[in-house]
N, C-alpha and C positions, 0 to 999 in steps of 0.2 A: 501494499499500497502506499505508495508516496505522500510525500508533507511537501503542504503549498503552503508557500507566506504571502498572505493579503493583506495589502495596505487599505484602512479604510482611511478614507476620506470623506471631510465634512462637507459642509454645505458653502462653507466658505472658499473652502480649496478648490470645489468646481466651479465657483462663481468665478474666481479668479483666472481658471484655465480657459472658462468662457469669454472675461474680460479678454487676455490675451490672443484669442481666436479670433476675436472680433475687431481689435485693435490691427492685428496684423491683417486684417485682410481690409483695415481702413473701412469701415463701418462702424462710423462715428455715433449714430441714432442708437444703435444698439448696444453698443460701449457703454453708451451715455446711460441708457436703461439699468447696465449693471450696476455703474456705478452707484445709484442712487438707491440700490438695496444693501447698503452699506452706511450703517447709521455710525457718522462722526467720522475722525481721522482715523487711517487704515495705510502705515509705511507700506506695505505691499503694492496696493491700489496706486499710490502714487508714485511709488517707483515703474511700474508700469505703463502709466501715463506721460510721467518725466521721457523713459527711453522711448515710448512712441511717438513724440514730439521731435525729439531728436532725431531720430530716425526717420522721419519725412521732413528734417528743417524748420520747422518750427520753433527756432532757437527761442522766441519771444514769449511765446507760452511756458515753454520747459522750464525757462527763468522764473516765471510768477510762479508755478506750481512748487518749486521749489522754494522759492521765498516763504511762501506761505506755509509751509511745512514748519511742525510744533516741534519736530525732532527728524532728522536726518541721518542716514548711517552710511558707512562707506561704501557701499554699491553707488549710491546716489552720487556722493561727491566723484568718484572715477566716473561717471556715467557723465557727470557735467564736463568734466576735463577733457574726456576722450570725445564727446560730443561737437564738443566748440573748436577742438584742433581740428574735428574731420572736415569744419568748414570754415578752414583757414582763421578762425577767429583765435590766435594765438594769447593777445592780452587779454582778452577776457578771459579765456583759459585757466593761463599765469593766476589772474586773479581769484579762482576758484582752488587752485593749485596751491596757493602761498595760504589760504585760509584754511584748508582742508585740515582737521583734526586727526585724522587719519591716515597719517602720509607714511604707507607701508611699500613695498613692492609695486603692487599694481598700479597706484596714483603715479610714482615716479616714473614707472615704464609707461604711462600714458600718455604723461607730460615729455619724456624723451622723446619717444615716436612720433609725438605731435610735431615735436620741434623738426626732426629729419625729416618727415614726410612733406612739412610746409617749405622746405627748404632752406633750415636753420640748422644745419649741420655742427656748427660749431658752437651754437646756444644748446644745445644736446649734447654735446661732449661736456661743454662747461657743468649742466647742469647733472651729469654723470660724473663728472667728480665730485659734486656736494653728495650726491646719493651714496658715496663710497665713504667719506669725510663721514656723513650722518650713522654711519654703520649696517644700513639697509643691503641686504645680501642682494645681488642680482641675477635676475633669473635669465632663460633662451631668451626670450621676446627683449632683452632687454638689451643683451650681446646683439643680440641679431640686427637691431636698429644701432648700435654702438659701431658695429663691425661697416655696417653700409654709411655710416656719417664719415668715418676714417678714410674707407675707399674714395667719396667723395670730396674730400677735402686732401686727398694723395697725400696724407699723413702716415707714413711708413713705419714711421718709430712708434706712434702712439697703436698703431694696430700691432705692432708685435708685443708693445706690453699689455694691449688688453688680450692677445692673445695668449700670455702668458696666467694670465686673470683664470680665462676661460677652461684653461687647461689646470689651473690649480683647485677651481671648483668640481672639472668634473664634467664640461658638457662638450668637449672637444668632439665626442662623438655622436652630439645631437644635431639632427637633420636641418634643423632650421637655422643654426648658428653657421653649418657646414656651406649652407647654400647661400649666404649673404658674403659669403670670401670672395673678394676679384680676382685671386689666382688662381680658382679654380672655376672655369669656362664653363661646363657640360657635364651632365651625368656619367657619360663614357668615363671622363678623367676622373673624375672622382670617385668612379668604381675600381679605377684601376689604382688610385690611391688608397682605399680600404684596402684593398688587395695587398700591396705594397707592405703597408702599416700592419698588416698581420704577420708578414716575414719577416721583418727587421727582427732583432734581438733588443737593440736598445730602445729601452720603454718610453724614454723622455723623447726619443727620435718616431714612435708611433704615434703621437700624439700630433707631431709639426707637419710629420707626412699628410694629414690629412687634411692640412691646409695648404697644401701646395708649397711647404717652406720645409727646408731642411738642414743641416751642416754637416761639415766636411772638419777632421781632426783625425792625430796618429792616435787620439785615444778609440777611436772605433774599429770594431772586428773588421777585417778584409771582407767579407761578407755585405756588413752591413757597407763599406767605402763603395764597393759595386754596386749594391743597391741603389746610394745614391746617386753616384754618379751616372747609371744609366737612366734613372729620372729624370735628370738633370739635362742628360744629353736627348731623349725623347720628348722634352717640355712639359712632362709631368711636374715636376717641382719647378716653379716658377723661379724661386729666392732662394740662394743657396747661401749660406755664410762659411767662410772658411776663415782656416790657418792659412801660412804660408806655405803648408804640405803640397797644394795643389799648384807652386811657381815651381815644381819639381818633376818634370816629365809627366805630368799629366794632360792628356790634349783634352778641355773641357772648353768650346766656345760659347762663350755669353755675348748677349747684344750690349750689357751697360758693365762696367766693372766700379765699384766703389772701393777706395782703398783708404782704408780709416786712418792711417798714420804712415807716414814714412821716417820714422823716428829710428827704427830696427836699420833701415837700410843704410842711414846717416852714420848711425854710430858704428856700423861693419865698414863703409867706405872709409871712416875716420880714424878705426884701426891700422886699416892698410896704410893710410899714408905718415902715421907714424912707425910703422914697421919699415917702410922705405926710409 
């Protein structure tokens, strides 16, 4: 004999479900009739009404309903922040963000995503730094927007720092974060990088490979060095950070080479001059 779990719905639950159905169908007359059945203020009903008005672009009505509420929960505050951002009302959205008493990762992320989506990547990154200073832990949606902001600004150094944070938080294999990476161009490349990551013995390198980034030094085993060289030659790894080991007989053609410092070469040449 099977055991079945059954949820008992109250009349209020059923009424709320009908209200959501009518609002989604834009049947305002029927929705208004449902609202009349609720005596006094109901936070869930107001949540539904505000969300529907935000979705339909009626920002003034949503704002009016919000202002009339005697109590507001974190869902409503975040809905206002993301709703105004969706329609390009960045200043109004930040007005609600700054006054939001529930500044959790969801509301922070709504504001950061809104900045980036509206073309204010630099402001989004500044807000991300404030999030870190506040002690709030970013989630996968936060990182997706921040990586996109770095790509749009061309800030590789900051992008690599954020990559380190992504690895540290254990989100390096998250699809939504990986798909926002400017160094991974398509699903085929992403799949090749996933396979290469699994065959790599260096644990830290496994995470970097997924992002089309690698490093090459004498501390890697021969298998991993060959793997990284092959990925770079095929173009699957776009960025390769190396020591001077690559200057000794390894042919890896690159579009751009950035030399961090010439100090080592200068000291070496100076020592030769002293010797002579």
